[in-house]
N, C-alpha and C positions, 0 to 999 in steps of 0.2 A: 668741395672734395671731402671734408669732414661728414658733411650731409650725407653726401653719396655713400660713405663707408657704413654710416649708421644704418641707413636704410637696406645697405647689402647684408649687412651683419644680422638686423632684424628678420630679413627675409630668410637668411641661411638658417637662423634658429628656428624659426617656422617650419621650415623643410625639413630640418632634423627631427624636430618633435613628430611631424606626421610619419617621417620614415621609422622612428622608434615606435610609435602607435602601431604602424604596419606590421612590426615584429611581433608584438604581442600576439598568443595563441594560447588555446586551450590545451593543457596537459591533463592527460587522465591516466589511470593505471591500477593496479592492484597490489595491496601490502600483504605479504603472508609471511609465517614463521618458517624457519630453516628446519630441516630433519626429515625423517621418515614419515612422521605424522604432520606434515606441514599444514597449517589452517588458515584460513583468512583471518586478519587481526582486525576486528572493530575498533574505531576510537583513537586510531593512531593521528598524532599531530602532523599535519605537512604545513610546514611554514616556509615562506618566501623570505630565506635569510636577510637580516638588517632591516626588516619591515615588521609591521603587525598583522600583515596580510596573512591568512591560512585558513586551512579547513580540517575536517576531520574525517577519517575513513568512515564507511557505512557498515553495517552489519555483515556485509560480504566481502569487507577490506578494500572496496572501490573508493576513488576519489576522483575530483575533477577540480582544477585550479588554473587561473589566467597567470602565464608569466611569458617572460621575454627571452630571446635568445640571449645566454650569458648568465642568466639569473642563476641562483643556487637554491634549491628544495632542500630543507631540512626535516628528515622522518624520525620522530622520537615516540616511544612507547615505553610505559613502566615495564620494567623486568627485561627489557631488550636493549641492545647497544644501539646508539644513534647513528644515521647514515646521512651523509650529504651528497647530493648528485648535482651537476650543472645541468641546465637546461639546453640540448642542443636542437638538431633539426627535426628530431622526431617528436611527434606529439604524444607517445605513450612511453611512460617510464613506469615499470614494475619493479617492486623492491621486495627484497628478502630480508627479514631482520633476523639477527641471532641473538639468542638468549645470553643476557648478562647474568651470569651464574652467582657473580658476587652481589648483584644488586638483588637477585631473586632469593637467594638462600643465605647470604653471610652478613648482611648488614642489618643490625638490629639497636633499636633505641633502648638505651639503658639507664641507669640512675643518672640524676643531672641533666638528662638530654643527651649523653654522650652516646656516640655511635661506637659500636663494636662489631667486629666479625662475628657471626653466630658462632663458627666452629672454635672460637676461643673462650666462649661463655664457660663459666665452671659452675653453673646453676641452671635452674629450669626456668624458661621464660616462655611465655605462649602468647601469640597476638591474634587479632582479628581485624579485617579491614573493612572499609565504609560500607560495602556491599552487604556484609553479614549483619550490620547493624541496622540496616534501613530495609531490608527485604520485607520484613514484617515490623513496621516501626511502631516504637513505643515512645510515648511523651518523655520518659526517663530513659536515656540511653542505658544505663546499667542494667536494666531489666533484660536487655538484650544479649548478656553476658551468660545467662542462666542455661546450663547444659552443654556450652560451647568450650569451657575453659576447665582442664582438669584441676581439682583442688578448690574451685571456687562454688560457694553455696550463696544463692540469691534467694530472698524471700520478698515477694511483693508486698507492698504496704496494702493494708484494709482501707486506708483511706482514699484510694482510687487515684484518678489523675492529679498531678501534683503532690501526692504524697511521698514519704521518705522511702528509701530502699535499704535494706539490711543486707550487706555483702560481708562474707567472712572468707579468709583465705587459709587453709590448712587448720581450721578449728578455732575456738575460743581460747585465747591465751591470757585474758586480763578481766579482773573483776571490774574494770572502767569499760572504757570505749574499746570495741573489738573491730572497728571498722578499719580498712586500709588507708593509707594515705593516697590522695589523689593528686596527680601532677599534670598540667596543662602545658605542653611545649616547654619542659623543662622548669616550670615554675610551680610549687606547691601550691595547691588550690586551698583556699579558705572554705571548710565544709562543715562548720560547726553548727549542729542541729539545736534549734532554739529549745523546744519543749518535747519530751518523749514520755508517754505513759510507761508506767512500771508497776501497776498492780490492777486490781479488777475494779476499783471505784474510780480512781482519779482523785487529785487533791483539790482541796477547796480554792485554792489560787486559780486554777484554771477550769473550776466549775464542770468537772467530769475529764475524762480521758481524751486528750486530743494530741494529734500529730503535728508538731510545730514546722514540719517540712525540712528541707534540706536544700544545699546549693545545687546539688546534681540534677534535681528538677527543674532548674532553670537554664539547663543547656539546650542547645539545638543540635539534635542528632544529626542534621545534614551538614553541620559544621565539621565533623569528626572525620580525619582521614584513617585513622587506625587506632586500637587500643592495644597496648603490651602490657601484661600482668607479669610483675616481678614478685615471684610467690615466696621465696626463702629469705632469711635474714643476709644471706651472702649477696643476693641481688639488691637488697635494701640498705646495706650497711652504710652506703655513703650519706644516708639520710639520718645516720644517728639516731637521737632520741624520738625521731618520727616515723621510724622504719620498723617497728616491731611487729606489725599487723600486715606487712606486705605493703606494695606500691601498686596502683594502676596508672600507668602513663598513657595519657590522652594526647595524641598528636593531631592538631586541627589542620583544615585546610589552607593553602595559600594561593596566591594569584600565580598563573603560568605565562611565560611569554608567548607572543601569538595575539592573534585577533580576540577580541572580546567574545566571551562565550556566557551565554545567559542560559541558566538551567532552572526549571520549575518542576515542583513536584506537590501533589495533592493527595492526602491520605484520608479517608473517610471510613469509619466503622460503625456499626451498630453493637451496641454492648447490652447483654442481657443477664441478669441475675442468675447464677446457676449454682447447682452442688449445694442446695438447701436441705434443711432437716427435713424428716418425714412429718407430717402434721395431719391432723384429723381433716375430714372433709371441709368442714365449716372453715376452720382456720387457713386451710390451703387456699380457700377462696380470698379470704381477706388478705393473704401475703401476695397473691398473684395481683389483685386490685391494687394494693398499695405500691409494688415496685413500678418503676417506669422503665421504659425501653431507652436506655442511654444512648449518646451519639458522642463521637470523638471526631474532630476534624483538625488534620496537622498540615498547613500549607508553608511552602518554602520556596524562596527564589534566591539565587545566587548569579552574580557576575564576575567573572574572571578573565583577566587579561593584562596585556603589558608589553613592554618592549623587553630586549634582551637585558637591558640595566634596572629596569623598574617593573614592579607588577602589583596589581591591586585585587583583593579579594573582598567582596561586600557581599552580605546576606542579611535577609529579613525572614521570620518565620514567626506565624502565630498558631495557637491552639485554643479551639473553642471545644468544651466539653460541657454535657449534661449527664449527671451521673444517674444511675438506676434508683437512688434515693431522691425523692421530690424535693425541689428547690435547691439541690446541691449543683453548682455549675462552676466552671473553671475557665479563666481567660488568661493567655499567657502572649506576650511579645518579647521577640529577641531580636537584636541587631548587633551585627558584628562587621567590623571594618579591619583589614589587615593590609598593610604596605610592607613590600619587601623589595630590597635595592642591592644591586652589587655594582660597586664604584671602583675606581682607580684599577682597571684591569682585574677585576674581580677580587681584589685583595680585601677590600672592606665589603662585609655584608652587613645590612642593616633590616632589622625585623621588629616593626611595630605594629601593635593591635589594641583594638578597645572593644569589649563586649558589654552591652547594656541588656538587661532582661528584668521584665516586671511580670509578676503573676498575681492574680486576685482570684480567691476562692470564696464562694458563698457558702456557707453550711457545710464545710468539710466533715464527712461522716467520721464519728468517733466510735471508741470502743468501751467496753465496761458496762456497768450497770447504770450509772447516773446519767441523766440527761440523753440518754439514748432512745430514739424514737423505735427502735427495734424491739425493745422490751415491750411497749405497748402494742405493737402489732402482734408479735408471738404470743402475748400473754391475754389477748382479748378473748374472752370465753363466754361472752354473753350469748344465752341461748334463744333470745327474742329478737336480737338486732344484728346487723352487720357492723364491720369497722368503717365502711363508706359511709354509715349514717353519722359519723362524727367528723366529717371533713369539714363540716359547719362547727369549728372547733371552739366557738365562744359564745356567751349569750351574757346578756346585761344582768349585773347585780345591783339591784336597787339600793341593799344595805351600804355597799361601797362606792355606788355611782360610778362604775367602769364595767368595762366588758371582761368577763371573769371565764376560767378555763371551763369547758364542757366535757364531761366523761362519764361513762356510765357507772360508774361506783366511785367512791372515793379515792382520790389518787394516794401513791404510796411514795415511799422515798426514791423508788426505782421506776414505777410504773406511772405514766401519765398520758394524755392523749397525745399519740406521735404527731398529729397535725398541728396541734398547738406548740409542741417543742420546735418543729420546723419553721412556724411562722411568727411564733411570739417569744421563743429563745434563740434569735438569729445570731449567727457568729459570720465575721468577717475576717479572712487572713489575707494580708497582702506582703508579699516578699518582693525583694528587688535586689539585683546584683550589679555592680559595676567592677570590671577586671580590665586594668589596663597594664600593658606590659610592652617594655623595649629591650632589643637585644643588639649589640655591636659585636661584631667578630672581624678581627683583622689577621690576616695570614702574611706574616714576616717573611717567612721561607717556605718551601715545599714541606717541611716537616715540623714547623713552630706556628701555632696559632693562638692569639689572645682573644678571650671572649669575657663580656660583661652583661650582665642582666639585671634589670629591675622591674618590679611590679607594684601595683598598688590594687588591693581587693577589698571590696567592702559588702557587706550584706546587711539588707534592711528587713525586719520581721515586725510586723505590726499586726496585733490581734485586738478585736473587739467582740464584745457578747453583750446583748440586751436582753436582760430576762424580765419579763412583764409580771406584774402582780398576779397573784394567785397561783402562780408556779410553786410545786411543793416547796415547803421551807427547808429542807436539808441543805440546800445550796443556795437558797435565795431568801431576802428578807420580805416581810408582808408587802413592802411598796415596790419590789421588784430589785433588780440588781444591775449595776453597769461595771464592767470590767474594759480595761483598757491597758494593754502591756505594748510597749515600743522597746524594741531591742536592736541594737546596733553592734556589728563585728567588723574590725577592721584588722588588715594584716599588711603590713610593708616588708617586701623582700627584696635583697640585692645580693648578687654574687659575682665574683671574678675568677675566671678560670684560664690557667694555662694549659694549652693541648699540644702535646708533642708525639709524634709518630716519625719513626725513624728506622731504617734499616743500619743496624750497627755493623753487619758484616753479610757476606752471602747466606749465613743461616740464621743469624739473630735479628729479630726485631724487636723494637719495643715501642709500646704505646703507653703513654703515662699522661697523667692529669694532676695539677695541683692548684689548690684554690682557697678562697674564703668566701664564706656567706655569713649574712645577718638577717634575722627575721625578728620583726617586732610586731606583737599583736595585742590589740585590746578586744577582748572576747565578753559579751554579755553586758555591755554598758545599757541600762534599761531605766525605764521608767514605768512603775506599775501604779495604776489608780483602780481602786476596788472599792465600791461603796459597801460591800462586806455582807455576811449572813447575818450577824448579830449587829451590825451597823445597818443602815437604811437609806433610802431616799425620801426627801421632805414630802415630794408630790409624786403619785405613783406614775411609773412609765415616763418620766421626763429623764433622759439618759445624759446629764451633763454634769461636770465637776461642781457647778455652784448649787446643784440640787442634793449634795451630799449632806446627810446629817453629819454635823461635827460637834463633839463636845456636849451634847445633852442627853445622850443615852448612857453614857459611861463607856461605851465601845466605839473607839474612833474606826472610821474606815481607813484602809491601807493607802497612804500617799507615800510613795517609797521611790527613792532614786538610788540604783544600784551602781556602784562604781565597776568599771570594767575589770575583768581579770586581765591585768597587764602582764605581759611576759616578753622578754628578750633573749634570744637565743644567738650567740656568737659562735662561729665554728671556722675550724680549718680543717682541710681534707686533702688527701692524696689518692692516687691509685696507678697501679702500672701493671700492665700485661706484658709479659716477656714471651715471645715466640720463639721456637727454635725450629728450623727447617720445615716450618708449617705442619709440624707434628706433634709438637708439645707445647701447651701454654700454661705459664703460671701467672696466676693473678693475685694481687695483694691490694688492699685498701685500708686506709687509717682515717679515721675522723675524731676529733676532739671538739666537744661542746661545752661552752660556757653558758649556763641557763641561768637567768635571774630568779627562779624558782627553788634553786639549791644552792648550798655553800661552794662546793668542791666542782671542778671540771671532770667530764668523764669521757673515757676514751673507748672507741668502738672500732675493732679491727676485724678484718676478714682475710681468708686466704684459700685459694682453690687452685686446683690442678686439672688441665684437659689433656688428653691423649687421642689423637686422630690415628685410629686403628688403618683406617683405609689409606692414610699416607705412609704408615709405618710398614705394613705388610702387603704383600701381592695376594689380594683377596679375590675371589671369583669374579668374573665379569657382571654377574647378577647382583654384586652389593657394589652400591654407588658412593655409599657414605657410612662410616662407622666410626663412633666417638665413645669414650668412657669420661666421666667428670666425677669430681668429689669437692667439697668445700665446707670451711668451718667459718663462723661467724659470731659477733656478739652485737647485738643492737639494743635499743631502748625505748621506753615509753616515760616520757617527762611527767613529773606530778603537775597538779592544778596550781594556778597561782595563788598566794596568799595562804598558804598552808603553814609554810615555815614563818611567815610574818602576817598574821591575819589583820583584817581591817574592820573599822565599824561600816554600818550600813545606814544611810541618810533616810530618816523615816519619821514618823509621828509619835514614837516611843518618848520616853523620859528624855528630855535634852534633846530630843531630835535624833538621837543616835541609838542604833542598836547593836550591841557589843557582839563579837564572833563567838560561835559556838564550838570551834575548835581550838585546842590548847596549842600555842605557840612552839615549835621545835626548829632546831637548825641541823639537825643531822639526818634530816630524811634524803633519801637517793632516789633517782629514777628506777623504775623497774627495769630488769636486765633479762636480756634473752639470750641464750646461747643455741646455736642451731648448727646441726651436721647434716649433710647430705650427699648422696652419691646416686648417680644414674648414667644412663648410656643411650644413645640415639642410633639408629640403623636406617638406612634408605636402601631399596631394591629395585631392580627392573625398571631402569631408568626413572627413579623416584616415584614410580606409580604405586609403591607400597613404602610406608615409613612407620617406625615404631619409636617412642620415646617413654622410657620407663625410669622411675626414680624413687628411692626410698629417703624419708627425712626423719628427723628426732629434734624437737625443741624443748627445752626448759625455761620458763619464765620465773624468774624469782624476785624478790623485794616488792612484792606486790603491796599496793597502797591500801591499807585497811585503817578502819576506825575502831577504836575500843573506848570503854567507859573512861570519861576524862575525870571522874571524882568530882570533888567540891569545885576545883577550879575552872572546869568548863564541862560543856555536854560531852565531848568528845576528845580523844587523843589519838593523832595520825601516827601509825606506825609502818615500817616495811616488814612483810612476813610473806611466808607461802612459797610453794614451788608447784607450778602447774607444767605438766608434761603432756606434749602432742606427739605422737609418731604415726606415721602412715607411709602408703604408697600412691603414687600418681602414675598414670599411663595414658598415652595417647596413641590412636592407631589411625593413620590416613592411608587411603587406599583410592585408586581409580579402577574400578572393576571394567569399565567400558571405554574406550576412547576411538572415536573415528572423525571422518570429516563432518559428519552431521549429527553425530550422537556422542555425548560424553555425560559420565556420572562420576562425580566426585563425592567422597563419604569420608566421615571423621567420626571416631568413636573416643569418647573421654571418660576415664575411669578414676574415681578417687576415694580411698578409705582412710578413714582418721580416727585414731583412738586418742581418748583425753583421759588423765588419771590426775586427780588431786593428790599429789605427793606428800604435801604438808602444809598445815596451815601455822597457827603459832599458839602456844599455851597461855599469852596474854589475852587472847580472846574471851578466856574464860569458859570455853565449850568448844568442841570439834567440828563446828560449823559455823557458816556465814550466811546470814539472810540476803538473798537478792530480791525477795519481796517480804513484806511485813508477815509475821505467821499468825499475829493476832486478829486480823481483820478478813481474812480469806478463808475459804474452804480448800485451799490448796497453797503449795509454797514451792518455790524455786530454792533450793539451797546448794551451798557449796560445802561439800563434807570431805572431810580428810579420808582419804581411799575411796571416795565417789569419783564421778565425773561431772565436769561442767554441763550444765543443762539437765541435771537431774531434776525430776519432778516428783512432789510429796503431795499426799492427799490423805483423806480418810478412807480406810480399807474397810470393806463389809465384813463383818463376822459370818465366817462360814464353817460347815461341818468339815471334818476331814477329807470326805467324799466331794466338797466343793459346793454343797446346797447352802443357799442363804438361810440364816437363822433368826426366826421372829421370836422375840423373848416373851416371857409370860404376860408382859405389858401389853403386847401387840405392836411392838416397835422393832425395827431393823436398826442395830448399833454397830459402832466402830470395834473393829477387832483389837485384841491385846496388842501392845507394841513389840516389836521384835528388835532384834540387834541393829537394823538398819533404820529404825524409827528415830526421828528427831523432832523436838519441837511440838509433840503432839500429833505428828504427821507419819505417815508411813511411806516408804519408797515404792513407787508406782511404775516408773519407767524413766527414760532419757529421751530428750527432745531431739537429739542429733541422729542422723541416718548412720547405719552400719557402713554403707557404701553408697556411692552415687553414679550413675551412667547418663551420658548424653550422647544421641546419635544424631548427628547433622548430616544432611545431603542436599547435593544441588545437581540436578539434572537438566541437560539442554538438549534438544532435538530440533535442528534448524532453527526457526525462530521462536520455539517454545521453550518455556523453562519452568521446571517444577522444583520446589525446595520444601523440605519438611525437616522439624526438629522433633525428636522424641526425648523427653527428659524424664529421668526416672531416679528414685530415691528408694532404697531398700532398707528396712529396718528403722528403728526408733519408734517412738510413742508420742501421741498427741492427747489433750484432754479437752473435751467440749463441755465448759461449763453453760454454755447456750442450752445445750440438750438437757443438761440437769435442771436448769431454770424452767424450760418449757415442760418438761415431765412434772414439775411442780405446780405449774398452772393448769395441767391437766388438758393441754391443747395438742399434744403428741399423738403419733399414730401408733398405738401399741395394742396390737391384738393378740388373741390366744392365752395361753395359762403359764404361770411360772411354777416350777416345783420347789417348794421350800421346805425346811424342817421348823416344826412349831413346838416351841418348848413348853407351850400350855397344854398341848396334848402329848407331848413327847413322841410325836409321829410325824411321818412325811405327809404334805398335803398340797393341793395347788391353790393359787389364787389367781385372779383376772391380772393379765400383764399390766393393764392400765392402772389399776391399784398398787401393783406393786411398785412400779416406777415413779409413781405419784408421792409414794411414801420415803423411797430412797433418794428421790431428786430433790428440787429446789436449790436456792442460792447457797444453803449450808448443807447439802446433801452429802451422801457417801460417794466421793468422787471417783472412787476405784472402779465404780460401775461405768464411768464415761471416759475410760481411757481406751485408746484404739491403736492399733498398729499403723505407723504413719507411712509404710509402704506404698507408693503410688508410681503409676506408669502413665504418662499423659502425652498427648499429642499438643506440644506447646505451640509451634508454628506452623503454618502451611501456606504456601503461596503458588499460584499458577499463573504464569505471565506470558505476554506475547510482545516481541521486539519489532515493530513495524518496519518492512522493507521500504526503503524511501527512494525516489528518482534521484538521479545524480545531480540534478539541478534544484533540488528541493530546498525551501527556505530552512527547513529543520535539518538538523545533524542526527537527532534520534527522538523517537517516540516509543515509550512503552507503557504498558498497562498491564494489571494483574489482580486477580482476586485474592485476597488474604484472610487467614483466620489465626487467632491467637486463643490459645488454652480452650481448644475445641472440646475435647473430651478425654476421658481416663480409660484406658485399657484395664487398668485395676485400681481400686482404691478402697481401703477399709473404714476410713474415716467418715463421718456424717458431714464433713464439709472440705473445702479445699486445704489440704495441710500444707501447701506451699505459701499461704498467704500468713504475712506476719503483723502483729496488732502493734508492734513498737521495734525501733531499732535498738531500744535499750535492752539490758539482759533479763529484765524479769518477766517478760511474757512469752518466752521462747516455748512453742509447742502448746500455746494455751488459747482457746477461743472463747471470748466471753462477749457475745453479740457484736461480732466484728460485722464491717459491711461485707456482704457477699461477695465472692470472687465472680467475675464476668467471663463469659463466652462473647468473643468479638469476631465478627465478621464484616469484610468490607471490600473496598477496592483502593488501589493505589495507581495513579497516573502521572507520568513524567515525561517531560520533553525537555529538548535544548536547541538553541539556534545560535 
């Protein structure tokens, strides 16, 4: 009997299984948006609830999925409210999704990763989504912010792919670092740059000017979901002593519930050296022959998916680039894994991720005069030979029994065979990053949540340079030189935050946070090995530590271990936003920092108020949104480690210790910035027109400065100065055309900033501060009381009252007499910062085609080309015609050939006023034309896209003889100066992406 029951049960189960299978059917339909301008929605997730089975709608909003009677389909799309529908007898389910206005407009990621309603913000914040960052992809995602965010100025590195990026928000505020704080998923990012050049020559330690790179270049652009820029002190006040330069919040992608989705993208561009000086015909051919046609390939793959309770995101990306300068190449690999989970009925949220990145660069381009191959290329002026004749760059030297440098004339301290430099002065940079983080969030009630986070962030920078014998002796010894520099930066971060969001009554709501954090960093822990300039190698061209000459020449090499700049900052903080009737919002924050670098704790408060005019008043139907805001805040900029308590350096000096050069003090304080801003936001015509305009004023006091330390030490550190920035920012968004098949979205960003050095300090002994040394350059960047940050000084040509150049009785052109603005033997010639900047960003779609373009413009400011001055001195520039001058020898006006005139005033120590240009430029920064392929309903792929892309394509207007948007350094001393920087590139290529 029991056996019969088992057989019957098995038969019944088999029968039921076949019955259930018989109920599975194909469900299809179309998903559209709700409203008068209803449109198909591509990329909507259609999930069989309770499983990982799902699909996405195609470009026309269509989908097809297998389901059974009684199953539930869930439709979800960013910016729209989700819909769940049961499967009935019909095989067609069409869905209309309604916009979630809170999700679209109101939720913004703010300081510490806290989400806030946009209408409650009392300060300016602007964001970009992933599409804006990857339409025309750059290996460094920060470059993609240029022209797209008001108040942001981005200068691309002259070091090419893998180089650092200089980004400033609302002007320069400090004599030290002016870069903003970067935050990834609520965790401050360690972005300490290893080495940055700050003058025209470079120091002996680095054998020339080199860019040590930054952590931002190690990120994968495809991992970024969005970037939010917090511009003012009120927005960044919760970061205390880290927040004075603003904050860039990076939100990365994470896994989504549903079937696993794989996305692949490949970006390939051809890069050509562009916007070069005008050379004579012979030199132009040499320049054309020297530069390569560079290429950049960026490939990425990501896999995302999971269940309702656990999701996975995995990505891998690589970059392979060959530069326009021969032998320059870059290899980068990035791996990212992120796991998220929602447990215990979604009360506990877990988020853990790890990022690994490595980048190797051979012969990264350098700037300045020393060891720069471009000096030899631009200065080659042989009348009988071509530069290509010296691609065979070495020949056997019988006297020394080695291969020696071959050049058409005796080498100088700055001019050598460029092919020798590239092949026998080889440099290798290796940068690596490890970032691991975990976050736990538990929701105790509907209105109370507790969150804790922790991260481990480590950067490795390794640099090697091998300089062969017979290289010029300015930066090398007779037998060559070997440099090895290994730097490690480490940061540990942890915080705990209690989050409260509760309706106190029908009219009052409070959103509050209180927490504590700890940040512990070790920066610049390094080992430096250097055989030296006056030291040497025992055997030529053997680059090992055992080959260093030690103790026999009287000048030891550098064998130095530098202890890291250790710092610990403990903080408590709180914020509260009180809303009344969804009309008024009062926002207050407070943070107290205890830093190991200073003796006393420091308090950083902010307060702001917002009024929603569209909620208070009955406005015309054409006005959808109206708001005014104002805020005041104080933030800081911590001083560097070991200033109040200096330490020795372990090295090869007497006793193995090198004493500190800064006199110890205990009363130093962090820089303090006070900021006030006011603004208004309006939206019209169903949000098709929007404007956001604001005014701000900041004062940064207690700047960190060094003065003469007397007999006790080289320097004494003091707090001094008051730097003021004030300006206006405006953003205009509009949709000129919107229909079922055609849409045009446009965005204009405007920013204007005025900087004034209100005060320095009498203890400096003079009314200016050097950003570059004034005794070794033909220019200077000085901070002068009453002047502006970025003021460029140089040698002004003596002219008649009518403006004619004066040649004295000795036949020379000389420097003008100093005036009231002259300092340190130099004259004020201009300022590197623009008067105002504009960005015009556009996205146009027609059926399956998309067109995107960005026009980036800067108006005003000045730049100086020391490259052009040197080229004039070489006599290789293209100077035609004649110049009218006043000759004191004859006391009359006369003309001389332009080539002769420029060769006399040019050169590396020339009269640099003649090489200052208006920095105004308007360029086509980005352009892409794409096509989204229409796929069959049963296609294996969910999307396939391709586009033709271009970056830095052309200038509508430019006065300078080079691209003035390129920066030689992220340091302060080379703003607006070009000194044989690697040329800007024009990039054209293709981008292909698909998912399945």
